[in-house]
N, C-alpha and C positions, 0 to 999 in steps of 0.2 A: 668395182673401183669407183664408179660414178656415185653409188650409194654412200660410200665412205666420204666422198667429197661433199655430198649434200648434207650429211650429218654434221660434218665439221663446219659447214656454212651456217647451219641452224644453231649450233652451239655458239659460234662466234657472234651471230646476230643476238642471241639471248644474252650473252655476256655483255654485249654493248648496251643492251637495254637496261640490264641490271646496273651496270656501271653508271649509265646516265642518270638512272633513278637515284642511286646513292649520292652522286655528285650534286644533283639538284636538291634532294630532300634530306641530306645527311644532317645539316645543321638544324633543320626543323625537327627531325626525329630526336636528335640529342637534346634540343631545347624542350620538346614535349616531355621526354623522360625526366629531365631535370625539374621541370615544373611539377610533374606528378610526384616525384620523390620529395621535393620541397613541400608540396601540399600535404603529403602524408605525414611528414615530420611536424609541420606547423599545426596540423589538425590534432595530433597527439599533445603538443604543447598547449593548444587552446583548451582541450578537454581537461588537462591537469590544472591549468590556471583557473578555470571555472570551478573545478572541484575544491581547490584551495580557498577561493573566494567564498564558496558556499559554506565551507567549514568555519571560515572567519566570521561570517554573518549568522552562523548557527541555523542554516536552512535545513528543512527536513531532508533525510537521506534520500528518499525516493525522488523528491523534486530536484535535489542537487544532481543526482544521476541522470535524470531526464534532460536537464539543461546542459550538462556536460556532454552528453551524447549528441544533442542537437548542435552544439558548437562544433564538435568534431565533424559531423556530417556536413555542416554548412561550409566549413573551410575546405574540406575535401571536394565538395561539389564545385566550388569556385575554381579550384585547381584543375579539375577535369574540363570545365568550360574554357579556361585559359589555354589548356593544352590543345583542345579541339580548334580553337581560334588560330593557334599557331599553324595549323594545316589548312586554314582557310575554310574550315567546316563551320557553318552556322548551325546553331542549336534550335532555331525556330521550327524547321521541319521535324526534328526529333521530338520537340515538345508537342507538336500537333499529333504526331504518331502515338506518343505516349498517352495523350489525352483520349484519342480514339480507342486505344487498347484498354485504358482504365474504364472508359464508359462501358465497353463490352464485358469487362470482368466484374463490374459493380453488382449486377444481378446475381452472378454465381457466388460471389464471396461477400454478400451484403451482411451476413452474420459476423464474419471476421472483421469487416470494416466497421461495423457497429461497435464491436468490442474495442477496436483500436481508438475510435473517436471517443467512446465513453472513458477509456483508460486515460487518454490525454486530458480530458476534462477533469477527471478525478485527481490526477497528479497536479494540475494547475490550480484548481479551486480548493483542493485539500479539505474536503469535508471530514476526513479522518486521516490518521497517520499510523505508522507501524507502532504497535503496542496498545492501541485503543481497543476498547470492548464495544463492538457494534452489533446491532440487530437490524436485519433487512430481510423482508419477505418471510418473516417467521424464523429465520436462521440467526443464531447468536454465536459469536466467537471473538477471539482476540486476533487482531490483524497481525500477521507475521510477514506478509509480502504484498506489495502493490506493483504490478507491471502493466504494460499496455493492453494485454489480453484479458487478464483475470486478477482477482484479489484472493489471496489465500488466508483462511482463518483456521484457528484451532479451537476446539471446544474443551469442556472439562474432562472428557474422556481421552483427550490427546489426539482426536481424529483431525486430519487435515481436510478442510472444506474448501474446494476451489469454486469460486463464484464468478461466472462470466461478468465482465464489467458492464455490459449492456443491461444485465439484470439488476444492477445497483443504481446506475444513472437514472434520474427521474423518479425513483421510488422514495417512499417515506423511510428515512433512515434514522435510527436511534444510536447516538454516540454516547455511551456511558462514560464520560470523561472521569468522573469521580470514582467509578467502580460500580459493582453490581449491588443493588439495594436489597435489604432483607427486612421484612415486616413481621413482627411477632405480636400476638395478642396474649397478654399476661393477666390472669384473674388474680385479684388481691382481696383477701377477706377484710371485714370491717375492723378487726382487731389490730391491723397493721396501718400505721400512719402513712398515707400515700406520698407525702413530700419526702420524707426520709428514705422510703423504699425506692422512689424514683431516682434520687441522687445516688444511692448505693448501686443500683442496677446500671445506671449510665456509666459510673466509674468502672465497674467490673467489665462491661462490654468494651469500653474504650481501651482498656488495658490488654485486650486479647491481641496477640501479634497477627497482623494482616488486616485488621479493621482500620479503615481509612480515617485519618484525622480530620479531613475536610470532605464533605460537610460533617459536622460533629454528630454524635449520637443524639437522637431525638426521642423523647419519651413524654407521655402525657396521659391524662385520664380520657379514655375513649367513651366509656359508658358507665352508668350507675346500674347496679343490680341489687336484688334483694339480699345477696350474701356479701356485698361489698362494692368494689369498683373493678372495671376492666381497663388495664393499661395498654396503650398502643406504643410499641417500641419499634423504632426504625434505626438501622445503621447501614453502613456501606462497606463492602469488602473491596480492597484495593485491586486494581486490574491485574497486577502482576502476582497476586496471591492465589493459592489454590482455594477456590470458592467453597467446595464441600468441606475441606479440612477446617478452614477458618469458621465456617458456620457451625460445625460440630463442636469446636472448642468454645465458641460463643454460647452455645446452648448449655454446655457444661458449666461455664462461668455463671450463666443466669440461674441455673438450678442450685448451684452452690450458694449464691447470694440469697435466693429465696429460702433455702434451708436455714441460713444464718438469721433470716428475719422470722423464722418460725413457720414458714409456709411450706406445706408438703405438696409436691407436684401430684396432680390428679391425672388419671388416664385421659389422654387426648389434650392435655394442656401442659405447657403453652403450645399454641398453634403457630407455626411459622410458615412464611411463604416469601416469594420474591416481591420486592416493592415495585 
């Protein structure tokens, strides 16, 4: 009987404590929840507003997404700080603790942090964008995705190449904005007038689908030989075109033009390579 009375007394005391807590902090809890919900809603609105503004000003897709995400996180962080202040909790000790924890984790995750920092730098400075043809550390490919951790490229074979951002930042980077260049050496016999031949070849190559209009096809006399002259032909294949397919079609157009000029292709000529 005494145990039952003691249990009832404990329950009553606990209920009184809970009731007192609810009465004292109910409005603060409701206010904090309201602030968090409002912050969540406003963060979404801020992100969408930034995205619309980015589209209006024609910003790069990757940069627009980064700024929109930063806006959402910033508004949400302010809401969390405001909610904590409603309970009288100061964030200074939390910041100090987070700083100490971050210092301890830096050594363990320095590779990841390096990728994050490099990714942020690439997104802000924009040395290249999605769709550009880039070469870095001997790897060439078209950029299909840029995120904070890595950059994704695709090559002519369709392979996806994932390059950590810290391997890109600070390295010598080639951005083939106009496309990939092709250089061809064309032997021309003495019986063919060089000026007319060069004009015909330039027109034939420029008409091949996938050959970039800018910069234009360049052709000139590279060397004089005992049999005639050697032409230096250079053109660029658009970034969004299939490199090998366009190059093969350009070679066929070149051979057809040479045959029209009365020049028969010899074994090993013309020689072509990447400009």
